[in-house]
LUMKEKE-142792 format. One record per residue (C-alpha): residue in one letter; x, y, z. Coordinates in steps of 0.1 Angstrom, whole numbers, plus 5000, padded with zeros to 4 digits. Example, Ala and Ser with C-alpha at 12.3 -4.5 7.8 and 13.67 -1.06 7.14 Angstrom:
BEGIN
A512349555078S513749895071
***
This chain:
BEGIN
M680753240841L677453090852N677153050890P676452680899V674452780930R672052980908L671952700883R670752470911L667952720919L667052730882R666852350881E664552350912F662352620896A662052400865E660952110887H658652280912G657352570892T657252870916M659753090934T657853020967A658452640964V662152690956A662452930985E660852671009L663152390997G666352611001G665352781034L665353121016T662853391010S661053430977S662753760972A666153610976V665453340951S664053600927Q667253810930Q669453510924L667653400893A667653760880A671453760885L671653430866E669653590837R672153870836E675053620835A673353420807G672753740786V669353610774P665853620789L665253310810F661753390823E658553540810R655253640825A652253420820G649453600837R650353630874R652953360872V656553330858R657553060835L660752960816T661453090781A662852850755E666352980764G665552910800Q664552550793R667752500772L669752630802V667952390825R669152100804H672752230806A672252280844H671451920848V674651820830V676852070849L675352000884D675551620878A679251660869L679951870900E678151620922A680151340907A683351530913E682451580949E681651210954D684951110937L686851340961R685051190990S685750840979A689350920974S689650971012T687850651019P690150351027R689850110998G691849880976P694649640984V697149711011R700149481012V701449411047A704749231054C704649101089F706448861112A704448571125T703748661161A702649011152A700448871125V698648661150A698448921178R697849231158L697449201121L694648931120P692549121146A693049441125I691949261094A688849131111T687949491122A688649631088R686049401072S683249571090R684749921094H686249961059P684549711036G686449841006L689849771022H691549451011V694649341031I697249111015V699548941041H703148841034E704948671063L708548801063E711248841090P711749211100R714849281079E713149121048A709949321055V711849651056E713749561024A710349481007L708949821019R711950011004A711649810972G707949890969R706849530972C704649611002D702849911016V703349841054A706149651071V705649531106A709049471121F710849471155T714149561170Y715949421201S717249651228L720649491223I720549561185P719049901179E718249961142E716950271124P714550241095G716550481072P715550781052G712050811036V710450561061T708050661088R707850441119R704850391143F705350231177L703249921183G704549781216V707449661237E707749321255P710449141274M712348841261L712048531282T714048201285A712247891275L713247581294R711947231302A709847251334D712247001351H715347201342P717447301373A717347671363A713547671357S712447751393G712648131389A714348411371V717248271350D720848371354L722248311320R725548211335A723847891347L723147801311R726847831300Q727047461291E723447441278P722747361241W720847651225I718147681199A718648001180G717048181150S718648111116Q722148231110G722148601099T718848691116S718548941144D717348661167H720648471163E722648791168M720648891199L721348551215D725148591208R725148941223A723148851254C725348551262A728548761255L727349011282A726948711306G730548611298F730248311275R729548211239P726348011234N726547661222V724047691193V723247341182H719847391165T718247671145A714547741140D712448051132D709047911141Y708347971178A705847681179L708647451167V711147611190L708947551221R708447181211M712147141206V712647281241R710047031254E712046741238G715146851257L717046981226G718147301243A717147641258A715847931238F714848301240V711248381231P709148701233E706448721260S703748741233V704548391221A702548251250T699248391235A700348381199V701248011197G700747871232V703247711255P703147331254A702947121286G706347061301V707847401290V708147711312L708948071303R711148251328P712448611330I716148671326S717848811357T721348871342I720249131317G717049291305I716249221269T713249371252R711649351217T709949661203S707549631174Y706849891148A704849951117L706750121090I705450301058R706650511030T703350671018A700350741040T697450681017P693950661033A694150281031V697550261047A696550511074A693450301082I695449971086L698050161107D695350291131L693949941135L697349791141V698050051168A694649991184
***
């Protein structure tokens, strides 16, 4: 089989005309180039060079092999480029993400990806955590950004890899003039309070039930809402108290007349993760940006 390194030397000889020029281009000695081309001639089994006075030139067979060398070397270079591009983050990446993480992490990651990985195209689907994990398992997304509460630990299941993104405390949202709004909130002081909870069946709703049960009462859930901007405005209008994550202050802003207070009765945290099934270069790139 013909050696591609020697074919490259042959191609350069055809272009530059002398062993000395080929040697200078490749950082070799003229003797080394001559030996390599002599070995190529033995591999080919036909004379590739002939004397023309004091110089060496290609035979007809040598010129034919140069034409083949162009084809072979171009194909090898194309293969190398294809393999390099396969490791370059590119193409669509479908990310299922809950709203506050989309604002705090995903949108900044997309902004960075535009300059760092111009071939990467992120498609965003806003989904609640359990819906996002289901979409990942069903192959409807490539990355799921989800969270778990300390009171409701959940495992992602087999075949899913989880990357830690961050942990934050849950706070109580109250009207600024509420009697319990002066400091850390003892949940027992809100025993008679109407509550605003996440939709029935969500982990938000379940977390409120568990937290209040640990404080010795069942919450009086009057309203349900999943949009934190809406929840905070409902609190401002005096419709009830609510639990919100600390990041909501920067993600959606806290309206005037509403305060966020820590919970003294029990510590509740929300831990965010990015979950994947297959770590393609594109998925790995968006994961790195989410973590950063």
